[in-house]
C-alpha positions in Angstrom: 152.7 107.9 89.8 150.6 110.7 88.5 148.8 110.7 85.1 148.8 114.2 83.7 146.3 115.3 81.1 147.6 117.9 78.7 145.9 121.3 78.9 144.5 121.0 75.4 143.2 117.4 76.0 139.5 118.4 76.2 139.8 120.4 73.0 141.4 117.5 71.1 139.5 114.9 69.2 140.1 112.3 71.9 139.0 114.6 74.7 135.8 115.7 72.8 135.1 112.0 72.1 135.4 111.1 75.8 133.3 114.0 76.8 130.7 113.1 74.2 130.6 109.5 75.4 130.2 110.6 79.0 127.3 112.9 78.1 125.6 110.2 76.0 126.0 107.8 79.0 124.5 110.4 81.3 121.6 111.0 78.9 120.9 107.3 78.6 121.0 106.8 82.4 118.7 109.8 82.9 116.2 108.5 80.3 116.2 105.0 81.9 115.7 106.4 85.4 112.9 108.7 84.2 111.2 105.8 82.5 111.3 103.8 85.7 110.1 106.8 87.6 107.0 107.1 85.4 106.4 103.4 85.2 106.7 102.9 89.0 104.5 106.0 89.6 101.7 104.3 87.5 102.1 101.1 89.4 101.9 102.9 92.8 98.8 104.8 91.6 97.2 101.5 90.4 98.0 99.3 93.4 98.4 101.6 96.5 95.5 103.9 96.2 91.9 103.3 97.0 91.1 99.7 98.0 94.5 98.1 98.4 93.5 94.7 99.8 91.0 93.5 97.3 90.2 89.8 97.5 88.9 87.6 94.7 86.3 86.1 96.9 85.6 85.5 100.6 84.1 82.5 102.4 82.0 83.3 105.5 80.3 81.4 108.3 76.6 82.0 108.9 76.0 85.6 110.2 76.0 86.2 113.9 72.7 86.8 115.7 71.8 89.2 118.5 68.4 89.8 120.0 66.8 91.9 122.7 66.8 90.3 126.1 70.0 88.3 125.3 72.6 87.9 128.0 75.4 89.8 126.4 77.8 92.5 127.6 79.2 95.4 125.6 82.7 94.0 125.9 81.6 90.6 124.5 80.0 92.2 121.4 83.1 94.5 120.9 85.4 91.5 121.2 83.3 89.6 118.6 83.4 92.5 116.2 87.2 92.8 116.6 87.5 89.1 115.8 85.4 89.7 112.7 87.9 92.4 111.6 86.0 95.5 112.6 87.9 98.5 113.9 87.1 101.2 116.4 87.2 103.9 113.7 87.4 104.0 109.9 90.2 101.9 108.5 90.6 101.4 104.7 90.1 97.7 103.9 88.4 96.7 107.2 85.0 95.1 106.9 83.5 97.8 109.1 83.8 100.0 112.2 82.1 100.3 115.5 81.9 102.9 118.2 81.2 102.4 122.0 79.5 105.2 123.9 77.5 105.1 127.1 76.2 101.6 127.1 75.7 101.7 123.3 77.6 100.2 120.4 77.0 101.5 116.9 78.0 99.0 114.1 78.7 100.3 110.6 79.6 97.7 108.0 81.8 98.9 105.1 81.4 98.2 101.4 83.8 95.2 101.8 81.8 93.5 104.5 79.4 90.6 104.2 76.5 93.2 104.3 78.2 95.4 101.6 77.7 98.6 103.5 74.2 97.9 104.7 72.8 96.7 108.1 74.2 99.6 110.3 72.9 99.1 113.8 72.7 100.7 117.2 72.8 98.2 120.1 71.9 99.4 123.6 72.8 97.5 126.8 71.4 97.5 130.3 73.7 95.8 132.6 74.6 92.4 131.1 71.7 92.3 128.7 70.8 93.7 125.3 68.0 96.1 125.9 67.4 97.7 122.5 68.4 97.2 118.8 67.7 99.7 116.1 68.7 100.5 112.5 71.0 103.5 112.3 69.5 104.6 109.0 65.9 105.3 110.2 65.8 104.3 113.9 63.5 101.3 113.2 63.4 99.1 116.3 64.3 95.4 115.8 63.7 92.4 118.0 66.8 90.6 116.5 69.5 91.4 114.0 72.3 89.8 112.1 75.9 90.9 112.6 79.1 90.3 110.6 79.8 86.6 110.2 83.2 85.1 110.8 85.5 85.3 107.8 86.6 81.7 107.2 89.1 82.6 104.5 89.9 84.8 101.5 90.3 83.0 98.3 92.8 84.2 95.7 93.7 82.6 92.4 95.8 79.7 93.8 96.4 80.8 97.4 94.4 81.2 100.6 95.2 84.1 102.9 93.8 85.9 105.9 94.4 89.5 106.8 93.1 91.8 109.5 93.8 95.3 108.4 95.1 97.7 111.1 96.1 101.4 111.2 99.6 102.5 112.3 97.9 104.0 115.3 96.5 100.6 116.3 100.0 99.0 116.5 101.3 99.0 120.1 104.7 100.8 120.5 106.2 97.5 121.8 105.5 95.8 118.5 106.8 98.7 116.4 110.0 98.7 118.5 110.4 95.0 118.1 110.1 95.2 114.3 112.6 98.0 114.2 115.0 96.2 116.4 114.7 93.0 114.3 114.4 94.3 110.8 115.4 98.0 110.3 116.8 99.9 113.3 117.0 103.3 111.5 113.8 103.0 109.5 112.5 106.4 110.6 115.9 108.1 110.1 117.1 106.9 106.6 115.5 107.2 103.2 114.7 104.2 101.0 118.3 102.9 101.4 120.2 102.6 104.7 123.8 103.3 103.5 125.3 102.6 107.0 123.6 99.2 106.9 124.7 98.4 103.4 128.4 99.0 104.2 128.0 97.2 107.5 126.5 94.1 105.8 129.2 94.2 103.1 132.0 94.3 105.7 130.4 91.5 107.6 130.1 89.3 104.5 133.6 90.0 103.3 135.2 89.5 106.7 133.5 86.0 106.9 133.8 85.2 103.2 130.1 84.3 103.0 126.8 86.0 102.6 125.0 86.2 105.9 123.8 89.7 106.3 120.9 91.4 104.5 120.6 95.1 103.8 117.0 95.4 102.8 115.1 98.2 104.5 111.4 98.1 105.3 110.9 100.4 102.4 112.5 97.9 100.1 110.6 95.0 101.6 107.3 96.9 100.9 108.4 97.5 97.3 109.3 93.8 96.9 106.1 92.5 98.5 103.7 94.6 96.4 105.5 94.9 93.1 108.3 92.3 92.6 109.1 88.6 93.0 111.6 87.2 95.5 113.9 86.0 92.8 117.5 87.0 93.5 119.0 89.0 90.7 120.7 92.3 90.4 118.1 93.9 88.1 115.3 93.2 90.5 117.4 94.6 93.4 118.0 97.8 91.5 114.3 98.2 90.6 113.5 97.4 94.3 115.7 100.3 95.4 114.2 102.7 92.8 110.6 101.7 93.8 111.5 102.1 97.4 112.8 105.6 96.7 109.6 106.6 95.0 107.5 105.1 97.8 109.6 107.2 100.2 108.7 110.3 98.2 105.0 109.6 98.0 104.3 108.3 101.5 105.2 109.1 105.1 107.2 106.6 107.1 104.1 105.8 109.1 102.2 105.0 106.0 105.0 102.8 104.6 105.2 100.9 108.0 101.4 100.5 107.9 101.6 98.9 104.4 104.4 96.6 105.7 102.4 95.7 108.9 99.3 94.7 106.9 101.0 92.6 104.2 104.1 90.9 105.7 103.9 87.1 105.4 104.0 85.5 108.9 103.6 81.8 108.2 100.8 79.3 107.7 98.2 78.4 110.4 96.0 75.5 109.5 94.8 75.8 105.9 95.5 79.5 105.4 98.5 81.8 105.3 98.8 84.8 107.6 99.3 88.3 106.3 100.0 91.1 108.6 100.4 91.6 112.4 96.7 92.1 112.9 95.9 88.6 111.8 99.1 87.1 113.2 98.2 88.3 116.8 94.8 86.5 116.4 96.2 83.4 114.7 99.1 82.8 117.1 97.8 84.2 120.4 94.0 84.7 120.0 94.1 88.3 120.9 93.9 91.8 119.4 97.2 93.3 118.2 96.9 96.1 120.7 97.0 93.6 123.6 100.3 92.0 122.7 102.9 91.6 125.5 106.6 92.4 124.9 107.4 88.7 124.5 104.6 88.1 122.0 105.6 91.2 120.0 109.2 90.0 120.0 108.1 86.6 118.7 106.1 88.1 115.8 108.9 90.4 114.8 111.5 87.6 115.0 109.7 85.2 112.7 109.6 87.6 109.8 112.8 86.2 108.3 111.8 82.5 108.4 108.0 82.4 109.2 107.4 78.8 108.2 110.0 77.6 110.7 107.9 79.0 113.5 104.4 78.5 112.1 103.9 75.5 114.4 105.4 77.2 117.4 103.0 75.5 119.9 104.7 72.2 119.0 108.3 73.7 119.0 108.4 75.9 122.0 112.2 75.9 122.1 112.3 77.5 118.7 109.7 80.1 119.7 111.6 81.0 122.9 114.9 81.2 120.9 113.5 83.8 118.4 111.7 85.7 121.1 114.8 86.0 123.2 116.9 87.1 120.3 114.7 90.0 119.5 114.3 90.9 123.2 118.1 91.2 123.3 118.1 93.5 120.3 115.4 95.6 121.9 117.5 96.0 125.0 120.6 96.9 123.0 118.5 99.6 121.1 117.1 101.0 124.3 113.5 100.1 123.8 113.1 98.0 126.9 115.2 97.6 130.1 117.1 94.5 131.2 114.4 93.9 133.9 111.6 94.0 131.3 113.6 91.6 129.1 114.0 89.2 132.1 110.3 89.4 132.8 109.4 88.8 129.1 111.7 85.7 129.0 110.2 84.3 132.1 106.6 84.7 130.8 105.4 81.7 128.9 104.2 82.2 125.3 100.6 81.0 125.2 99.9 79.9 121.6 96.5 78.8 120.4 96.2 75.6 118.4 97.3 76.2 114.9 96.0 72.9 113.4 92.6 72.0 112.1 90.8 73.8 114.9 92.3 77.1 113.7 91.0 76.5 110.2 87.2 76.6 110.3 85.4 74.2 107.9 88.6 73.3 106.1 87.0 70.6 103.9 84.2 72.9 102.9 86.7 75.6 102.1 88.8 73.2 100.0 85.6 72.2 98.0 84.8 75.9 97.4 88.4 76.6 96.2 88.4 73.6 93.9 85.1 74.6 92.5 
């Protein structure tokens, strides 16, 4: 049955009324979207420029000490600095940077460090011993010096979090591939919204008459993490998509992935919550994020959806193996690793460090500071 509209319909009163209503609706929608665009632009400018990861206060251990004649290798000092959050190059939000050249390490604290940008040092080694310490500013020789203390925790208003800021370039490909396989397979191909995934999730849900598939892209997860709550409602979802679209316009995919990698919640270890893969690699495996094995990378990518279920993975090895194996399977399906690499990663045991009281330095002192 066809409905025919008379030729003179659009010149009739009814036709003019319909056209007018459509134009008014289009104008209203345009104004609403423009308002959100301006509002979200201000939010992005306010929260995602300059110093993004600003903490209310930080609790440190006593500063480390080095002295001339001390039995210490370059690798040992570099490892200590990495554990303190320093990066081998300038990284926004990191407490400092260091550079290794010809038996020498130059240490440059940033404005966010314990030393607030001061105490830049040049440490020279001879064999397995510290042979010379000098200030970078004027070359003054020192017999001993303080270096960055261990960050016990960052204190926010009501929460306690740890984060180890990393650059996109610091993330090993195996970790990036694991996250893509587990969370957003076409992240580098789609815009803010993955249309293929949306329809795929809708078909899955309808065919099984239950909601089991999510369609949030990494762009949308970044928008949610930085600007919205996790409360499930359509208005928030719409704002999330609009914010993600604006993020996609203002930042490269690598920058968005870096924001995601530094702020994603990955469970609680001891008395603090873990934010980002840089801290998670240290908290779960006691190693730098760049040294993650395929199995470890698959585990960290796999726990994103339910981090608290796997936060005590050392006590529930079966759960850890299950989530690792699931992501490894997806990585094989997506062509990131071979079946032989998958088999080797499954065979290798995940070696977790203790996530209890031992991983939370001075927990009672930190509780007292927070309460105060």
